[in-house]
TORKOL-516539 format. One record per residue (C-alpha): x, y negated, z negated; residue number from 1. Coordinates in nm, 2 decimals, padded with zeros to 4 digits, m for minus. Layout:
+--------+--------+--------+-----+
:     px :     py :     pz :   i :
+--------+--------+--------+-----+
:      X :      Y :      Z : NUM :
...
+--------+--------+--------+-----+
This chain:
+--------+--------+--------+-----+
:     px :     py :     pz :   i :
+--------+--------+--------+-----+
:  00.50 : m02.07 :  01.72 :   1 :
:  00.40 : m01.68 :  01.83 :   2 :
:  00.26 : m01.40 :  01.61 :   3 :
:  00.55 : m01.22 :  01.74 :   4 :
:  00.83 : m01.46 :  01.63 :   5 :
:  00.67 : m01.49 :  01.28 :   6 :
:  00.66 : m01.09 :  01.29 :   7 :
:  01.02 : m01.08 :  01.36 :   8 :
:  01.10 : m01.35 :  01.12 :   9 :
:  00.88 : m01.14 :  00.84 :  10 :
:  01.09 : m00.85 :  00.87 :  11 :
:  01.45 : m01.06 :  00.85 :  12 :
:  01.25 : m01.16 :  00.48 :  13 :
:  01.24 : m00.79 :  00.44 :  14 :
:  01.60 : m00.74 :  00.51 :  15 :
:  01.71 : m01.02 :  00.31 :  16 :
:  01.51 : m00.85 :  00.01 :  17 :
:  01.62 : m00.55 :  00.10 :  18 :
:  02.02 : m00.67 :  00.06 :  19 :
:  01.87 : m00.86 : m00.28 :  20 :
:  01.75 : m00.54 : m00.43 :  21 :
:  02.03 : m00.32 : m00.33 :  22 :
:  01.76 : m00.13 : m00.10 :  23 :
:  01.44 :  00.01 : m00.11 :  24 :
:  01.28 :  00.23 : m00.36 :  25 :
:  01.14 :  00.58 : m00.29 :  26 :
:  00.82 :  00.62 : m00.47 :  27 :
:  00.85 :  00.93 : m00.60 :  28 :
:  01.23 :  00.91 : m00.71 :  29 :
:  01.12 :  00.55 : m00.90 :  30 :
:  01.24 :  00.61 : m01.24 :  31 :
:  01.30 :  00.27 : m01.40 :  32 :
:  00.94 :  00.19 : m01.30 :  33 :
:  00.92 :  00.01 : m01.62 :  34 :
:  01.19 : m00.22 : m01.55 :  35 :
:  01.04 : m00.37 : m01.27 :  36 :
:  00.93 : m00.76 : m01.32 :  37 :
:  00.58 : m00.81 : m01.49 :  38 :
:  00.38 : m00.93 : m01.16 :  39 :
:  00.47 : m00.93 : m00.84 :  40 :
:  00.41 : m00.82 : m00.42 :  41 :
:  00.48 : m00.47 : m00.29 :  42 :
:  00.55 : m00.37 :  00.09 :  43 :
:  00.55 : m00.02 :  00.20 :  44 :
:  00.71 :  00.14 :  00.49 :  45 :
:  00.64 :  00.52 :  00.62 :  46 :
:  00.89 :  00.75 :  00.74 :  47 :
:  00.82 :  00.81 :  01.13 :  48 :
:  00.64 :  00.45 :  01.16 :  49 :
:  00.89 :  00.27 :  01.37 :  50 :
:  00.87 : m00.09 :  01.50 :  51 :
:  00.91 : m00.12 :  01.86 :  52 :
:  00.85 : m00.55 :  01.96 :  53 :
:  00.97 : m00.71 :  01.65 :  54 :
:  01.29 : m00.50 :  01.62 :  55 :
:  01.44 : m00.17 :  01.51 :  56 :
:  01.42 :  00.00 :  01.12 :  57 :
:  01.05 :  00.11 :  00.99 :  58 :
:  00.72 : m00.08 :  00.99 :  59 :
:  00.53 : m00.16 :  00.70 :  60 :
:  00.21 :  00.03 :  00.60 :  61 :
:  00.09 : m00.14 :  00.30 :  62 :
:  00.13 : m00.47 :  00.14 :  63 :
: m00.03 : m00.49 : m00.18 :  64 :
: m00.05 : m00.69 : m00.54 :  65 :
: m00.29 : m00.69 : m00.85 :  66 :
: m00.41 : m00.93 : m01.10 :  67 :
: m00.57 : m01.12 : m00.87 :  68 :
: m00.87 : m01.19 : m01.12 :  69 :
: m00.81 : m01.47 : m01.34 :  70 :
: m00.76 : m01.29 : m01.73 :  71 :
: m00.61 : m00.98 : m01.56 :  72 :
: m00.33 : m00.82 : m01.75 :  73 :
: m00.21 : m00.54 : m01.50 :  74 :
:  00.13 : m00.57 : m01.36 :  75 :
:  00.29 : m00.41 : m01.09 :  76 :
:  00.48 : m00.14 : m01.24 :  77 :
:  00.13 : m00.01 : m01.37 :  78 :
: m00.01 : m00.05 : m00.99 :  79 :
:  00.27 :  00.14 : m00.84 :  80 :
:  00.23 :  00.38 : m01.09 :  81 :
: m00.13 :  00.44 : m01.02 :  82 :
: m00.02 :  00.50 : m00.64 :  83 :
:  00.26 :  00.74 : m00.70 :  84 :
:  00.06 :  00.97 : m00.95 :  85 :
:  00.18 :  01.20 : m01.22 :  86 :
:  00.55 :  01.36 : m01.28 :  87 :
:  00.32 :  01.70 : m01.22 :  88 :
:  00.22 :  01.59 : m00.88 :  89 :
: m00.15 :  01.52 : m00.99 :  90 :
: m00.25 :  01.15 : m00.91 :  91 :
: m00.61 :  00.98 : m00.99 :  92 :
: m00.75 :  00.83 : m00.64 :  93 :
: m01.03 :  00.65 : m00.82 :  94 :
: m00.75 :  00.42 : m00.97 :  95 :
: m00.55 :  00.31 : m00.61 :  96 :
: m00.70 :  00.27 : m00.33 :  97 :
: m00.40 :  00.39 : m00.13 :  98 :
: m00.44 :  00.72 : m00.27 :  99 :
: m00.82 :  00.73 : m00.19 : 100 :
: m00.78 :  00.61 :  00.17 : 101 :
: m00.46 :  00.82 :  00.21 : 102 :
: m00.67 :  01.15 :  00.08 : 103 :
: m00.95 :  01.07 :  00.30 : 104 :
: m00.73 :  01.05 :  00.64 : 105 :
: m00.55 :  01.40 :  00.50 : 106 :
: m00.90 :  01.59 :  00.43 : 107 :
: m01.01 :  01.47 :  00.80 : 108 :
: m00.67 :  01.59 :  00.95 : 109 :
: m00.77 :  01.92 :  00.82 : 110 :
: m00.54 :  02.22 :  00.66 : 111 :
: m00.68 :  02.13 :  00.32 : 112 :
: m00.97 :  02.28 :  00.09 : 113 :
: m01.28 :  02.13 :  00.15 : 114 :
: m01.32 :  01.80 : m00.12 : 115 :
: m01.68 :  01.70 : m00.14 : 116 :
: m01.64 :  01.46 : m00.42 : 117 :
: m01.32 :  01.29 : m00.30 : 118 :
: m01.42 :  00.90 : m00.31 : 119 :
: m01.76 :  00.96 : m00.50 : 120 :
: m01.84 :  00.77 : m00.83 : 121 :
: m01.59 :  00.58 : m01.05 : 122 :
: m01.49 :  00.92 : m01.24 : 123 :
: m01.53 :  01.28 : m01.25 : 124 :
: m01.85 :  01.32 : m01.44 : 125 :
: m02.02 :  01.05 : m01.23 : 126 :
: m01.93 :  01.23 : m00.91 : 127 :
: m02.04 :  01.58 : m01.05 : 128 :
: m02.35 :  01.41 : m01.18 : 129 :
: m02.40 :  01.28 : m00.80 : 130 :
: m02.36 :  01.59 : m00.63 : 131 :
: m02.49 :  01.79 : m00.85 : 132 :
: m02.21 :  01.98 : m00.95 : 133 :
: m01.98 :  02.12 : m01.28 : 134 :
: m01.72 :  01.86 : m01.37 : 135 :
: m01.48 :  02.12 : m01.39 : 136 :
: m01.53 :  02.20 : m01.03 : 137 :
: m01.51 :  01.86 : m00.90 : 138 :
: m01.15 :  01.84 : m01.08 : 139 :
: m01.03 :  02.19 : m00.94 : 140 :
: m01.16 :  02.12 : m00.60 : 141 :
: m00.98 :  01.76 : m00.64 : 142 :
: m00.69 :  01.86 : m00.74 : 143 :
: m00.48 :  02.01 : m00.43 : 144 :
: m00.61 :  01.64 : m00.27 : 145 :
: m00.37 :  01.48 : m00.55 : 146 :
: m00.10 :  01.70 : m00.52 : 147 :
: m00.09 :  01.62 : m00.12 : 148 :
: m00.14 :  01.27 : m00.15 : 149 :
:  00.12 :  01.25 : m00.45 : 150 :
:  00.33 :  01.44 : m00.21 : 151 :
:  00.32 :  01.23 :  00.12 : 152 :
:  00.33 :  00.86 : m00.10 : 153 :
:  00.60 :  00.98 : m00.24 : 154 :
:  00.84 :  00.97 :  00.05 : 155 :
:  00.75 :  00.65 :  00.14 : 156 :
:  01.02 :  00.36 :  00.07 : 157 :
:  00.91 :  00.02 : m00.04 : 158 :
:  01.05 : m00.34 : m00.15 : 159 :
:  00.92 : m00.57 : m00.44 : 160 :
:  00.93 : m00.91 : m00.50 : 161 :
:  00.91 : m01.07 : m00.83 : 162 :
:  00.61 : m01.30 : m00.84 : 163 :
:  00.53 : m01.36 : m01.20 : 164 :
:  00.24 : m01.64 : m01.16 : 165 :
: m00.11 : m01.65 : m01.29 : 166 :
: m00.35 : m01.40 : m01.23 : 167 :
: m00.62 : m01.59 : m01.02 : 168 :
: m00.76 : m01.57 : m00.65 : 169 :
: m00.52 : m01.89 : m00.55 : 170 :
: m00.20 : m01.74 : m00.69 : 171 :
:  00.13 : m01.73 : m00.49 : 172 :
:  00.09 : m01.33 : m00.49 : 173 :
: m00.19 : m01.33 : m00.32 : 174 :
: m00.15 : m01.56 : m00.08 : 175 :
:  00.12 : m01.41 :  00.05 : 176 :
: m00.05 : m01.06 :  00.04 : 177 :
: m00.33 : m01.16 :  00.24 : 178 :
: m00.08 : m01.35 :  00.48 : 179 :
:  00.15 : m01.07 :  00.50 : 180 :
: m00.16 : m00.82 :  00.60 : 181 :
: m00.31 : m01.08 :  00.83 : 182 :
:  00.00 : m01.06 :  01.03 : 183 :
:  00.09 : m00.70 :  01.04 : 184 :
: m00.23 : m00.64 :  01.12 : 185 :
: m00.32 : m00.53 :  01.50 : 186 :
: m00.72 : m00.52 :  01.47 : 187 :
: m00.90 : m00.66 :  01.73 : 188 :
: m00.55 : m00.85 :  01.86 : 189 :
: m00.23 : m00.78 :  02.05 : 190 :
: m00.07 : m00.40 :  01.91 : 191 :
:  00.26 : m00.50 :  01.82 : 192 :
:  00.47 : m00.25 :  01.64 : 193 :
:  00.15 : m00.02 :  01.70 : 194 :
:  00.09 :  00.28 :  01.48 : 195 :
:  00.28 :  00.62 :  01.62 : 196 :
:  00.07 :  00.87 :  01.80 : 197 :
:  00.09 :  01.12 :  01.45 : 198 :
:  00.01 :  00.87 :  01.21 : 199 :
: m00.24 :  01.00 :  00.95 : 200 :
: m00.41 :  00.65 :  00.91 : 201 :
: m00.58 :  00.75 :  01.22 : 202 :
: m00.73 :  01.04 :  01.14 : 203 :
: m00.90 :  00.76 :  00.85 : 204 :
: m01.29 :  00.77 :  00.85 : 205 :
: m01.21 :  00.40 :  00.76 : 206 :
: m01.24 :  00.19 :  01.10 : 207 :
: m01.01 : m00.12 :  00.96 : 208 :
: m00.75 :  00.13 :  00.87 : 209 :
: m00.73 :  00.27 :  01.16 : 210 :
: m00.81 : m00.09 :  01.40 : 211 :
: m00.51 : m00.23 :  01.20 : 212 :
: m00.24 :  00.04 :  01.16 : 213 :
: m00.20 : m00.04 :  00.80 : 214 :
: m00.34 :  00.14 :  00.47 : 215 :
: m00.54 : m00.19 :  00.38 : 216 :
: m00.87 : m00.30 :  00.48 : 217 :
: m00.88 : m00.63 :  00.29 : 218 :
: m00.76 : m00.95 :  00.52 : 219 :
: m00.70 : m00.77 :  00.83 : 220 :
: m00.92 : m00.90 :  01.03 : 221 :
: m00.79 : m01.25 :  00.90 : 222 :
: m00.58 : m01.48 :  01.08 : 223 :
: m00.23 : m01.58 :  00.91 : 224 :
: m00.08 : m01.91 :  00.79 : 225 :
:  00.29 : m01.94 :  00.90 : 226 :
:  00.32 : m02.15 :  00.60 : 227 :
:  00.36 : m01.79 :  00.40 : 228 :
:  00.66 : m01.70 :  00.57 : 229 :
:  00.84 : m02.03 :  00.38 : 230 :
:  00.65 : m01.94 :  00.04 : 231 :
:  00.78 : m01.56 :  00.09 : 232 :
:  01.17 : m01.68 :  00.17 : 233 :
:  01.14 : m01.95 : m00.14 : 234 :
:  00.99 : m01.63 : m00.34 : 235 :
:  01.30 : m01.42 : m00.22 : 236 :
:  01.56 : m01.62 : m00.33 : 237 :
:  01.44 : m01.57 : m00.70 : 238 :
:  01.42 : m01.19 : m00.70 : 239 :
:  01.67 : m01.02 : m00.89 : 240 :
:  01.79 : m00.67 : m00.86 : 241 :
:  01.64 : m00.45 : m01.14 : 242 :
:  01.93 : m00.34 : m01.34 : 243 :
+--------+--------+--------+-----+
């Protein structure tokens, strides 16, 4: 089977999942986030990023999961909440690689205030020490960037998949995530459903983001196992929409 045929099948399965869930969710409009299943995989699409070779519609720009470390208690709703940010529009990019990457690209594109602390260290205090800045100055400089990230990510529709298996690197969630990313990635291979000329990720300072056309860095340089599509199909059949 070719990569293109597997890509076509992946999007056909996404169409089935969309129907199963009663449509996509928009991140900023996700009010009943606590009603999501405990564990799962999510697939983000991005307005303006359309498919070409595999069919019609928006292309997937990020695949993610959570709790891949044995003993982890994180949930899919917690992870999506970290990506979404707060109701006031703020957020914490140090808890969300998605926010970190998007904010870095927004800063590189221009039009936002300078922010030397973006992505520096694990919290505001440590960033302030590393940069010899006042902690409040760090918080203030990062606030408009966090707001912009919340606005940008908030427009994105996504689908979620209920995969409630035990945390660990060999979980079905991890298997689906890494192989979906590997299949979608255009890094160092034929560009199928490539990013648009205006895609924000093209401004990223991360070569793996620019090269893959995804808001992902892990697994973008791997080769997918087509068997994951069978696992995905079986898992979709067991996923139910939230009430």
